[in-house]
N, C-alpha and C positions, 0 to 999 in steps of 0.2 A: 253803261252796260259793256261787258266784254263783247268782242266780236263773235259772230255766230259759230265759227269753227272752234274757238276756245270753249264757248259754252257747251257745244255739243260733246266735246271730249270729256268735259267734267260730268255731264249728265248721263252719258251712255255707260259709264263705269258701273258694273254690277248688274246691268240689264240682261234679261234673257232674250228679249225681242223688242224691236222698235218698228212700228208700221205707220208710215213709211219713213225711212231715214232721210231721204232727200226732202220730203215734205216738211219734216220737222226742222231741218236746216234752213229751209226757205222761211219758215215762220220765225225762227230765231233771228234771221237777217232783217226782219221788218223793223227791228229796233224799238219795239213797244213791249210793255208787259203783256205776257200771254196769260190766258185764263187756264190754270192747271186744276183739273178736277180730280177729286178722290171722294168716294162715298163709302160709308160704313153703316150697316144696320145695327142698332143698339139691341142686339139679341141677348146680351148679358151686361152686367154692370161695368166690367173692366175692359179697357183697351190693353192689349198684351204685347209681349216681346215680338210676336210675329208681325204685328202692325208696324213695328219700328222700322222694318226694312223699307216699307212704303213711306212712312213719316220722315225718315232720314232723306229720302229722295225728294220729297216735297220741300223739306227745309233747304236743300241745295237749290231748287228752283227759286224759292223765296229769296235766298241770299243773293241770287243773280238778278233780282229785280222783278220777278214775275209774281202774279197774284194767285194765291192758293185759295181754291174754293172747296172747303170741306163740307160735304153734304152728309148730314145725319139722316139716315133713311128711316125716319119714324113712321112713314106710311108704308114703304116697301117691307119693313120688318113685320107688318101684319100678314104679309104673304109668306115671306121667308125665301131667301136665295136658294134655288135648287142646285147651284153649282157644286159638283162633286158629291151630291147626295144620292144614296141608293133608296131612300125613303122620303116621304113628305116631311118637312119640318113641322114641329108642333107650333100651333098658333099662339102668339103672345097677346096678352090683354093690352089695351091702350095705357092702363095705369103702369104696368110693368115697363113698357116701352118708354114712357115719360120719365120714370125714375132712372132708367139706364141712360137716357139721353143726357140727363144732368151731369152724370159722372164723366161722360165722353167729353163734354165741353171743358171740364176742368182738366182732364188728363192730357188732351192733345197739346195744350199750351206748355206742357213740360218739355216738349220737343220743338214745337213751332212757335214763331213769334207773332203776336197779335197784329203787328204793324203791316204784315203782308198776308194775313189770313182772314178770310171771311167764312163764318160758319152759318150754314142755312139748313133748314129742315125741309125735306121734299113734300111734307104734308101741305106746305104753304101753297103749292100749285096743284098737287095731285088730288087733294080733297075737293078742289073746286072744278074738276073736269066734268063736263056734261057727258051724257051718254053718246051724243053725236061725236064729241071729241075723242072719247074712248074707242068708238067704232072706227073712226078715222085712223087712230094710232094702230089698232089691231089690223087694219087693212094694209099696213106697210109691210107685213110679212106673212108667211105661210106656215101651216102646220108641218109641211114636209121639211122646211128649213129648221123648225124647232126640233124635229126628230133627228136632225144631224148631230145634235149634242150627244156626247157619249153617255151622259147620265140619263137623259131622257130615252135614248135608244135602248140602253140596257134595261131600264124599267119597263119600257113598252114590250120588249121581247120576253121578259120574265113575268109579264102580266101583273106588274106592281103598279098600284094606283098612281096616276099623275093628275093632279087637280088642274082644271082649266086656268085657275088663277096663277098657277106656276108658269104657264106659258106667257102670262102677262108680265111676269117679273122682268125679264130682259128688255121688254118693250118699255116698261116704265123707267128702268135705269137709263135706257137710251134717250127717253124723253127728258130726263133730268139734264142730259147734255145739251139738248135744245134750249131748255129754259135758262141755263147759265152761260150759254154760248161758249162751250168748252173748246179750247184750242188743242189741249192735250188731256188725255185721261190716263191715269196710272192705276195699276192693279196687279194682283198676283197672277201667276201662270194659269191658275184655275178659272180666272175671270175672262179669258180671251174671247169667248163667245159673246159675253155681255158687252165687252168693250168694243168689239167689231160691230155689234148691233147698234151702238151709239153712232158710229160712222154712217151706217145705212140710214138710220132715222133722221139724222141731221140733214142728209142730202134730200130726203123726202120732204123735209120742211125748208128746203132751199137755203141751207146753211153749209159753209165749207166743212168737210168731215174732220173730226178731231184726229190728231195723231194718237197712236196707242203705244204705251210703254209698259211692258210686263216685267215683273221681278220674281226671283225664285221664292218658293214657299219655305218657311222655316218649319222643320219637323218639331213636333211637341216633345215633352219630356219622356213619353213612351218610346220615342225613337222610331215610330212607325207611321202614324197619321200626322197630317199637318197640324201645327199648333192652332188650337181652336177652343173657344169658350164652350162650344157644344160637346167637345170630347173631354173637357176637364184636364187637359194636359199642358196647360199654359202657365206662363209667369206674368202676372198682372203688373201694370205700371204703378198701381196704387198700393202694392204690397210693401211691407217694411223692408228696408235695405238688407237686413240680415236674412230675411226669407228669400229675397231675390238671390243673394249670394249663395245661400245654402241649396236652393233648387238647382242652380247652375252646377254646383259641386256634385250634385246627385246624378247628373247626366252621364251617359256612357261616354267612353273616350271617343268612339267613332262619331257620336253626335256632337261632341265638343269641337272636333276638327271641322265638321260640316258647318256648324254655326260660325266658326272662325272665318271660313271662306265667304260666307254670305254677308255677315255684319261688317259694314264699311269701317266702323270705329275700332274693331278688334285689332290688337297689336300682333299682327300676323307673324312678323319676324321673331319676336320674343317667344310666341307660342310654339312655333315650329322648332325652335332651338332647345326647348326644355323637355324634361320627362313629362308623361301624361298628367300626373297629379299637379305638378308645378304649373304646367301649361293651363290646366283647368282653373287654377287659382288666379292666374293672370286674366283669363277670360271672364271669370266671375267678377273680378274687380273692374274690368273694362265695362261690363254691362251695368253693374251697380252704379258706377260713376256716371255713365251716360244717362241713366234714368233718374238718379238722385243727385249726388254731388261727390266730389273727391273725399271730403271729410266723412260723409256717411258711408262711402265704400270702404274707407280705412277702418271705420268702426265695425262694419259688417265683417270684414276679414278678421279683425282681432276677436270678435265675438265667436266666429266659426272656429278659430284655432283653439280658443279657450274651452268652449262648450262641447264641440263635436270631436276635435282631434285629441285634446287633453282631458276630455270628459269632465270639465269643471262646471261651475255654476255661474251664470251671468250675474253682474252686480245690480242691474236695473230690473229686478223682478217685480212684476205687478201683483197687487193683492186681489183676491177673489172673495167677496163677502157673501155669506149665506146665513139664513136663520135656521136652517135644518140642523138637527142634532146628529143625524146619520143619513147616508144616501148610498144606493148601489153605486159601485165604482164607475161603471160606464156612464151613469147619469151625471156623476160628479165631473167626469172628464168633459162631457158634452156641455154641461152648464158653465163650466169654467172657461170654455172656448178652446179646449185642446183638440177638438175634432169637429168637423163640419156637420156631423150627424151622429145619432146614437149608434147606428150600425157600424160606422167607422170607428167610434169609440170602443165598441165591443171587439172589433178586429185588433185594434192597438193593444188592448188588454190581453187578448189571447196570444198575441205575438210576443208578449213579454216586454212591450215597449212603454209600459206605464209603471211608475213607482211613486210611493208615498213616503216622504222623508227617507229616501234611500232604499226602501224595501220594495222589490218587484212583486206585484200581485197579478196573478193570471186568471183569476175568477171574476168575470165582469159582473156577476150577480152579487158578489160579496158586499154586504152592507158595511160601509166605512164610517166609523165614528169620527165626527167632525171635531178636530182639535185645532185650536187657534195657533197659527204659526207653522202648521205642517206644510211641507214643500211637495207640491204635486208636479211631476214631470211626465209629459206625454210625447212620445217620439223623441227625436234627437234634440229639438230646439225649443220646445214649449215648456215653460216653467211658470208656475204661479204659487203664491203663498196663500194658504187658506186662512180666512179671517171670519170669526163669528160676528154676526150682526149685519146691519144694512150699510 
C-alpha cells in the first residue's frame, strides 16, 4: 500500500467534503484494507452516469488496496430515500425491486473489479430485525433531529405528508454501516444527513464512527435537477454506446462544462481548448469510452457524425416484424421501439420527428399500410426496417 499521505492526496481529489480529514488519514495510516461502504436503492433498472462519480471514487479506493462494500438497498427501497424529496416516494413492489437488483449487480462491474468488491443486500439483516431491535434503533435519535433535515423541515412547514417510515430510512442506512463495520462511507452531497447518521449510530453500537466523503451531484440532461432515475433525465450505463454518445451531444454547453469539471476521466485540457461543439464531442467520446470501450466509443462517434450531422442512414439497421396489414402511425412507432410510450410516440409524430421511407408524417392517427422493407425513422437516431411476418 502507498503511505497514508499519498493515498489521501489521491482520494480527496474531486471531493466536496471529508468528515473528518485527520480521522481518515489516521485510518489510512493503519496499513490495512479499510471497509468502504456505498449503498444504492434499486428504484429503477439502470445505474446511470450520476452514479459514476461515486463508482469512480470507489474504484480508486479499491485500486489502493481497500475493500469496497456495495450495498444494494433492496429493503430500504421499499421505504424510499426521502433525501431531496418534496413528496413521499412511490412504494415499489418486492418483484420490481428484485428485478432492478439483478441489473445493478451486472452494471457495477463495468466500473468496479470483483477482486476488491463485495455486493450485499441489506434485506439480509433488516428483514430479520425484531421489534425490540427496531425500537432500540429508533431510540438512537429524536424527531427534532429528523426535522433538522431541509426536506423534512420544508414538508412539515407546508403540511405535506411525511410517513413515519421515512424517519426510519436514515436510521436503517446508518444501521447498514454497523452491520458491515464501515470505516468510510461515500455518497453525494444530498446524502450528508444520512451519512452523518451512520456515524452517530455506529457510536451508539460501540463502533468507531465511519469517515464521510461527499461528492458533487451531476445534473441531469434537463440541466436543472440532479441526474436521477426518478426524473428520467439520466444516461444509463446499460444503454447502447451510440445512445450514450448522442445524449451527451444533446446536453447544453453549460452542462457539458459542468460535467467536465466533475468527471475525473474527462479530458479537461482538450475540452477547454476547443469550441463548444468539438469540446462536447470529446466529452461524449470520454464518457462512452469509460462506460463501454474505446472501439465502441469510436463507432458511436462515427454513427453520430453519419446519422445526426450528415443526416445519413446507419448501416446496421434492425428489422421489426409485424403481422398487421396496417397500423396507426403512433402505434407503429411504439411497437417498433421508437418511443417508450404511446404518448411519447404521438409527440414525436406531431413534432415532425417521424418519417416512413423518407416521408415525414405528422398525423399520429393516420393508418399506415405495412410495406415490407419500409424504413421507419423516429427522432434523430432510431431506425428500423419494417418486415411482414413473425
